[in-house]
VODOPA-746168 format. One record per residue (C-alpha): residue in three letters; x, y, z. Coordinates in Angstrom, 2 decimals. Layout:
REM residues N
[ALA [X Y Z]];
...
REM end
This chain:
REM residues 251
[UNK [0.00 0.00 0.00]];
[UNK [1.58 3.32 -1.06]];
[UNK [2.17 5.93 1.64]];
[UNK [2.49 9.69 1.70]];
[UNK [4.89 10.32 4.58]];
[UNK [4.70 13.71 6.31]];
[UNK [8.29 14.14 7.49]];
[UNK [9.44 16.74 10.00]];
[UNK [12.93 18.11 9.29]];
[UNK [15.32 20.29 11.34]];
[UNK [14.41 23.93 11.96]];
[UNK [18.11 24.76 12.08]];
[UNK [20.55 22.23 13.48]];
[UNK [20.88 19.34 11.02]];
[UNK [21.38 16.88 13.88]];
[UNK [17.75 17.36 14.93]];
[UNK [16.34 14.61 12.73]];
[UNK [15.24 11.14 13.71]];
[UNK [16.66 7.87 12.45]];
[UNK [13.17 7.00 11.24]];
[UNK [12.96 10.19 9.19]];
[UNK [16.33 9.47 7.57]];
[UNK [15.24 5.90 6.77]];
[UNK [12.01 7.10 5.16]];
[UNK [13.70 9.87 3.15]];
[UNK [16.17 7.32 1.85]];
[UNK [13.58 4.72 0.90]];
[UNK [10.74 6.65 -0.79]];
[UNK [10.51 7.14 -4.53]];
[UNK [10.40 10.94 -4.35]];
[UNK [10.74 13.73 -1.79]];
[UNK [8.36 16.67 -2.25]];
[UNK [10.00 19.88 -1.04]];
[UNK [9.01 23.47 -0.35]];
[UNK [12.40 24.42 -1.83]];
[UNK [14.47 21.65 -3.42]];
[UNK [17.72 23.56 -2.80]];
[UNK [17.11 23.68 0.95]];
[UNK [16.12 20.01 1.17]];
[UNK [19.02 18.94 -1.02]];
[UNK [21.46 20.33 1.57]];
[UNK [19.87 18.11 4.21]];
[UNK [19.80 15.04 1.99]];
[UNK [23.39 15.55 0.84]];
[UNK [24.52 15.95 4.46]];
[UNK [23.20 12.44 5.17]];
[UNK [24.23 11.04 1.75]];
[UNK [20.65 10.42 0.69]];
[UNK [20.25 10.20 -3.10]];
[UNK [16.44 10.20 -3.36]];
[UNK [15.22 12.52 -6.15]];
[UNK [13.29 15.66 -5.18]];
[UNK [10.50 17.72 -6.66]];
[UNK [9.05 21.06 -5.59]];
[UNK [5.72 21.48 -3.85]];
[UNK [5.02 24.96 -2.43]];
[UNK [2.34 27.63 -2.03]];
[UNK [2.37 28.45 -5.76]];
[UNK [2.05 24.85 -6.94]];
[UNK [-0.91 24.50 -9.28]];
[UNK [-3.61 21.82 -9.47]];
[UNK [-1.84 20.10 -12.37]];
[UNK [1.17 19.31 -10.18]];
[UNK [-1.08 18.21 -7.32]];
[UNK [-2.85 15.80 -9.69]];
[UNK [0.50 14.42 -10.88]];
[UNK [1.42 13.67 -7.27]];
[UNK [-1.94 11.96 -6.70]];
[UNK [-1.35 9.88 -9.84]];
[UNK [2.05 8.75 -8.52]];
[UNK [0.42 7.54 -5.31]];
[UNK [-2.27 5.76 -7.34]];
[UNK [0.51 4.01 -9.26]];
[UNK [1.92 2.64 -5.99]];
[UNK [4.80 5.05 -5.39]];
[UNK [5.79 6.06 -1.86]];
[UNK [6.32 9.80 -1.37]];
[UNK [7.67 12.00 1.41]];
[UNK [6.52 15.58 1.97]];
[UNK [8.89 17.97 3.74]];
[UNK [8.97 21.69 4.37]];
[UNK [12.07 23.88 4.50]];
[UNK [12.11 23.61 8.28]];
[UNK [9.90 21.89 10.83]];
[UNK [6.69 19.95 10.41]];
[UNK [4.77 20.10 7.09]];
[UNK [1.25 21.45 7.26]];
[UNK [1.92 23.81 10.19]];
[UNK [1.75 27.32 8.70]];
[UNK [2.86 25.59 5.54]];
[UNK [1.32 24.92 2.09]];
[UNK [1.72 21.17 2.56]];
[UNK [-1.71 21.09 4.15]];
[UNK [-3.26 21.63 0.71]];
[UNK [-1.69 18.43 -0.65]];
[UNK [-2.61 16.42 2.44]];
[UNK [-6.23 17.51 2.09]];
[UNK [-6.25 16.64 -1.63]];
[UNK [-4.92 13.13 -0.96]];
[UNK [-7.47 12.56 1.82]];
[UNK [-10.29 13.66 -0.47]];
[UNK [-9.12 11.58 -3.44]];
[UNK [-8.49 8.30 -1.64]];
[UNK [-10.85 8.56 1.35]];
[UNK [-7.95 8.25 3.78]];
[UNK [-9.26 7.64 7.29]];
[UNK [-12.87 7.36 6.18]];
[UNK [-12.53 4.23 4.06]];
[UNK [-10.79 1.28 5.79]];
[UNK [-9.94 -0.05 2.34]];
[UNK [-8.24 3.18 1.23]];
[UNK [-5.53 2.35 -1.34]];
[UNK [-3.23 5.06 0.03]];
[UNK [-2.17 5.92 3.56]];
[UNK [-0.82 9.11 5.13]];
[UNK [1.75 8.62 7.86]];
[UNK [3.35 11.16 10.18]];
[UNK [7.08 11.06 10.87]];
[UNK [7.11 13.53 13.78]];
[UNK [9.96 15.76 14.80]];
[UNK [10.98 19.41 15.09]];
[UNK [8.49 22.26 15.22]];
[UNK [9.33 25.88 16.00]];
[UNK [6.08 26.23 17.98]];
[UNK [6.86 23.49 20.48]];
[UNK [10.58 24.32 20.58]];
[UNK [9.82 27.91 21.61]];
[UNK [7.14 26.93 24.13]];
[UNK [9.44 24.37 25.76]];
[UNK [11.94 27.05 26.81]];
[UNK [9.53 29.94 27.35]];
[UNK [8.74 29.49 31.02]];
[UNK [5.13 30.32 30.13]];
[UNK [2.41 27.87 31.32]];
[UNK [1.70 25.69 28.29]];
[UNK [-1.09 23.34 29.33]];
[UNK [-3.23 25.43 26.97]];
[UNK [-2.10 27.76 24.20]];
[UNK [-3.24 29.20 20.86]];
[UNK [-1.13 29.15 17.71]];
[UNK [-2.01 31.86 15.18]];
[UNK [0.75 31.52 12.57]];
[UNK [1.93 34.59 10.66]];
[UNK [0.04 37.90 11.08]];
[UNK [-1.62 39.22 7.92]];
[UNK [0.43 41.96 6.27]];
[UNK [-2.41 44.45 5.79]];
[UNK [-6.10 43.56 5.81]];
[UNK [-7.21 42.17 9.16]];
[UNK [-3.91 42.88 10.89]];
[UNK [-5.33 45.05 13.68]];
[UNK [-8.12 42.56 14.34]];
[UNK [-5.51 39.78 14.45]];
[UNK [-3.56 41.71 17.08]];
[UNK [-6.70 42.41 19.07]];
[UNK [-7.43 38.68 19.26]];
[UNK [-3.96 38.11 20.68]];
[UNK [-4.47 40.77 23.35]];
[UNK [-7.89 39.44 24.33]];
[UNK [-6.96 35.74 24.43]];
[UNK [-7.17 34.12 27.86]];
[UNK [-4.43 31.67 26.85]];
[UNK [-0.81 32.20 25.75]];
[UNK [-0.57 32.93 22.03]];
[UNK [2.24 31.82 19.69]];
[UNK [2.94 33.76 16.50]];
[UNK [5.52 33.51 13.72]];
[UNK [7.06 36.69 12.32]];
[UNK [9.73 37.51 9.74]];
[UNK [12.81 39.65 10.19]];
[UNK [11.25 42.32 7.97]];
[UNK [8.28 42.90 10.27]];
[UNK [9.34 41.82 13.77]];
[UNK [9.85 45.38 15.10]];
[UNK [6.61 46.57 13.51]];
[UNK [4.71 43.64 15.03]];
[UNK [6.06 44.20 18.54]];
[UNK [5.41 47.95 18.39]];
[UNK [1.84 47.38 17.17]];
[UNK [1.29 44.84 19.94]];
[UNK [2.48 47.39 22.47]];
[UNK [0.22 50.18 21.17]];
[UNK [-2.85 47.96 21.13]];
[UNK [-2.05 46.76 24.65]];
[UNK [-1.90 50.40 25.71]];
[UNK [-5.27 51.09 24.09]];
[UNK [-3.77 53.53 21.58]];
[UNK [-5.07 51.89 18.42]];
[UNK [-8.69 51.90 17.31]];
[UNK [-9.77 48.58 15.83]];
[UNK [-12.15 48.57 12.88]];
[UNK [-15.72 48.35 14.15]];
[UNK [-15.06 49.96 17.55]];
[UNK [-17.07 53.00 18.50]];
[UNK [-15.17 56.15 19.42]];
[UNK [-16.36 56.08 23.03]];
[UNK [-15.38 52.40 23.37]];
[UNK [-11.94 53.16 22.01]];
[UNK [-11.36 56.06 24.41]];
[UNK [-12.52 53.98 27.36]];
[UNK [-10.18 51.05 26.73]];
[UNK [-8.06 49.94 29.64]];
[UNK [-4.33 49.43 29.34]];
[UNK [-3.28 45.76 29.32]];
[UNK [0.14 45.05 30.78]];
[UNK [2.04 42.74 28.45]];
[UNK [4.92 41.55 30.59]];
[UNK [5.15 37.81 29.81]];
[UNK [6.60 38.16 26.32]];
[UNK [9.13 35.72 24.90]];
[UNK [10.75 36.29 21.51]];
[UNK [12.85 33.44 20.09]];
[UNK [15.18 34.07 17.15]];
[UNK [16.96 31.45 15.01]];
[UNK [15.99 28.51 17.21]];
[UNK [18.52 25.63 17.25]];
[UNK [20.92 27.62 15.06]];
[UNK [24.33 29.05 15.92]];
[UNK [22.96 32.50 16.72]];
[UNK [19.88 31.38 18.68]];
[UNK [18.68 34.18 20.95]];
[UNK [15.78 34.32 23.41]];
[UNK [14.42 37.64 24.66]];
[UNK [12.19 37.75 27.75]];
[UNK [10.49 40.51 29.69]];
[UNK [8.40 43.53 28.79]];
[UNK [7.91 44.78 25.25]];
[UNK [9.88 47.99 25.73]];
[UNK [13.07 46.18 26.72]];
[UNK [12.69 43.51 24.03]];
[UNK [12.13 46.10 21.28]];
[UNK [15.14 48.08 22.51]];
[UNK [17.40 45.03 22.43]];
[UNK [16.33 43.96 18.94]];
[UNK [16.45 47.50 17.54]];
[UNK [19.89 48.03 19.05]];
[UNK [21.56 45.37 16.91]];
[UNK [21.31 44.74 13.18]];
[UNK [22.22 41.10 13.80]];
[UNK [19.26 40.74 16.16]];
[UNK [16.93 41.58 13.28]];
[UNK [18.05 38.66 11.13]];
[UNK [16.48 35.22 10.88]];
[UNK [13.05 33.87 11.76]];
[UNK [11.15 34.71 14.92]];
[UNK [8.67 32.95 17.20]];
[UNK [6.81 35.27 19.56]];
[UNK [4.96 34.03 22.65]];
[UNK [2.54 36.37 24.39]];
[UNK [1.95 34.88 27.81]];
[UNK [-1.05 35.48 30.05]];
REM end
């Protein structure tokens, strides 16, 4: 029975990969990658010769159908993202859904194709594990929208009763933290609020903030404390504004 393996790969340090993941990547017929150049570095590091093919957010339906046809023909495939677990803030979820719909995976006990998780690294859990924030319950919201809906997105973070985890890029990390601070101080009017409601907003102290940069990599940095001090530290160094960020807003 052919299998689509969902394989977690390192978020930075290449040693953070399981023996099972390496076995699967070396035994499948094809590895589907967000970026073949990134995945090729990992495969070459472990001397894995399996061919690769791209599958990313711009992949069209024709390519998706080709992948489904390969599974129907009995080929085993592995899906990876550039870093972490496929399907988590990642376009891989689109392919997984398409395969489930086509072959009735999970609904039909006689499904001719299976989907199997090869678990491993995830930036969400890596950041939470070192945050010091209570994590029995949390909300993951992925990347903030760039424009439309951004203020509403931030408002939901502020109003959440549970810790919230967000991804942000180096290009927008300062902007995101400053916006979070202003909304917490009640200085930003959200679309749909009445003027009197806006003026009567109470300040919300955001003190349990954790910002993780370049997790598991050589220049991994973790910032804790209040927003003012974190923004000052990141703004004060050009190096601190490089890489990928995970932000945890504790409660």
